N, C-alpha and C positions, 0 to 999 in steps of 0.2 A: 346264151351265155353270155352276162352284161361285166366288162373285161375294164371301162371305166366312165364317168361319169364327170362334164361337164357344167354346171349350173351356168343360169344367165350371170348369179353376181359371184362367178369365179372361184366358188367352190369346187373342189375337184374330190371324187370317190374314186377307189380304188380297189378289183379285184386281187387277193395276193393271199400266200399262206399264210395260216397259224403262225409258227415261227417268223419271218417277217413281220407281221403286224407286234411283235410282240418286241421284240426287239428295234422299234422305231420307240419313238420321246414318247408316252400317253401324254396327254391332254388332261387334266383333271378338271373340274370341275369349279375349283379356290383358285389358279391356272386362269381359267377361262372370262371366269369375271374382274378380274384384275387385264388381262386385255381389252377388254370390250366397253370397258367403263371408263363413258365422257364427265369428264369431271368437271365441277365445278365447285361454288361454296354458295350456303344457301344455311343460313343462320335459324334454328327454331320451324325449319318446313315442318313438321304436326301440324301447325297453328296455324299455317297461310291460305288466307281463303282466296288470293287473286294472285299470279308471275305475268311478271313480263320476260321474257327471253329471248332471246335470236341466236337460232340457229342456223351454223355454216357448215360448206360445203358437200350444199343436198347436188342431186346427180340431176335433178330435173326438178323445174315447176310443180308446184300442187300433190309432191309426194307428200306433205305435211294433210291429214285430212280436221275436215271440221264440220263440229256438233255443237250443241246446245253446251256443251264445258270449252271448248278454244274456239279462236278463230286468226287467222291471221291477219293481221294488221297491216305488215308489207311483208313485199317478195322485192326482190332485187336478185339480177345476173353479175357477177363478179367477174375480173377480168381473164381470173382459169377457167372463167369457163362453167363453175358453180356456182349455186345459189342460194342466195342468205334471207329466211326470214324469216321476220317479228312475230308471236309467238302467246299470245295472252290464251292463257289458263286462268279455269276459275274452279274449285272446293265444288262438288256436285251437292246439286240445291233440294231440300226438305219438298214431295212428292207432294203435287196439288189436285191428281188428279189419279181417282185412285178405278181401278177396274173390278168388278169378280170374274171370282174365278168357274170353265180354265177361260186364258184371254182369248178371243179370238183369231186378234191381227197373228197378220207373219207365223203363216200356216208353216211357210218353208224352216222356220227360228223355233218349231214343235217337233223338228226331222228327226229322227233315229241317223247317225253314223256311224264308221269302225271307230272313230275318236269317240265320240261321244253316244253311247248305246243307250240313249232313253225310253228307250220298247224293252230293256233286257225283264226280266220280272225280281231280279233284286234291286235295280233302280226303283222300280215302278213301286213297288213294294216299299222301300225306304221312304220315297217323296209324298207318296200318298199319307203315309206316319207324321210327316212332318209339314205337312199342309195340312191338316184335319185339322178343323174350328176354325182356320182361320178368316177373319172378316172380309178379304180381298186380295190382290195377285202383288200386291207391298208389302201386309204382313209374312204373307206366306214367301218370298223371296226374303227377307229378315232375316225366317226362320231356319231355312234352308242354309244360309250367309254364315249365321249363327254356329250351325252345327260343322259344315266342313269347317271352318276356324279352330271349335274346342275338339273332333274329333281326326283330327290329320295333322300326324306329323311331319314337323319343319326336317326334310333332307334335300343336297345338294347333287341330287341323282337326277335321272336323265329325266325326256317326260312319256307319262305313261297312259293310257288310255281311261276312263273314267271311272271303267266295272273295276280293273288294276286296283287304283285309286283309291276304292269301293276297298279289297281284300285284302290291299298292305297298311293302306294309311299312313306312309310314310314316303311325301315329293314334293318333288319342289312346285312353284305358284301356274305349273303350263299343266300339271295334273289336278293342283286344287280347283283348277277354273275348269278345266274336263268333268270334273266329276258336278258342282256346282250346277253349271249347263247342265249336263243327262238331268239331275235332279229338278231342275227348275220346267227342263221342259216336259220332263213325263210327269209334273206335277201341274200343268196347261201356265205354263208365264213362257209368252217364249223369250229365246234367251240367247248372247251371242260372245263368241269369245274376241275377248282384245288385244293383245301385243300393243308394247310399246317400252316408253322409258319410268323410274320414277324413283325419285331422291334416296340414297339412304344415307343417313349420317358415318353409317361403322366406315363405308370406301369414301365418304367426302366428295362425291358426286351421283352421276346418274344410272342406275342400271335395267336392261333389258326384262321385265316384267309383262305379267299377263294375267288377267282381270278380266269379272265379265260383267256383261250391261243385263239388264231386263226391262221386256217396254209393259210396262205395269195401265196402260194407260199416258203414260212418255215415258224415252228413253232416262233410266238410272246405270248410272255405274257402280259398284259394289266393289270389295277386294277380300275377299275369303282368308286369302294367302295373314292378311296382317288384319285380321276381323274388323273392317275400317263396314261399316253399313251405307257411307256415302266416303266415297275416297275422294281424294285428300288434292291440292292443288299439283301440286309436284305430282302426280299421273297423267304423263303424256303421251295421247295416241298417236299410234303409230299407223296402223291399222286393224280389221277386225276381221273373225269369217274363220276356220277352219285351215285358211291355205298366209293367214295373217306370219305368223314364224318365217316361213320364206322369203317373205317382205321384207323381214330386220336387215338382210345380206344389202341392201341397199344405203342402209347407215351405220353396219359395224364397219368400225375402225377406221370411217371417214369423221363422223359428224362429230362436232365441237355446241357447246353450250354456254352462252354469257346471261349469265342475271342480268336486263335491267333495270326492272322496277319493280319494290317487292310489295 
């Protein structure tokens, strides 16, 4: 029987009675958003094709991944022993190289998992329906992205598996992404979960967010929560894979962002 767990990021969970748990103040999703918000001011963020940002108070060098959309321009160690990174982020570009279905690359990103049940009969049946008649993997990915966006309600509730999301049809970004990835894998498209930040006009800052990436001859990022077929430049990738949410603990409550170049 586990009495208490403390993660490497300092999060603590402990066993206690129902009465004791209910007596404590509950952290709601809206208050969690306020506590984890990374404040910054960006005008018309959805029109940005490129951003240069200064990310401060990083716990170690190399925490920010680089890929086809984002790269580190400079990294510096500060006097308080934290690190600062100057990051260039671009919006996703149009697909140039397309592949037929099923895509044979990255077989590990076609596999079933406890949160992404790509082998479940309901997931497979819907995926086959969504990719049927599509000319290539990218067209199939767009079909799945648009279906998830149109058929999933947006709600500030806790993360669930792909199958739960399919059944209940109203969850937050991680659940949208889990469902997309499960459908994409079932349809023969290598896909992975990305965790990071995205800019919110409503909150005037960056919120922690999840979205998928697909391999369709080249990697491309989409956002089924916002209905973006190609993600905008405010999507900052902090990690990928199903362990990605755990990595966010290295940033929450510490990270500061400053816009350097529009």
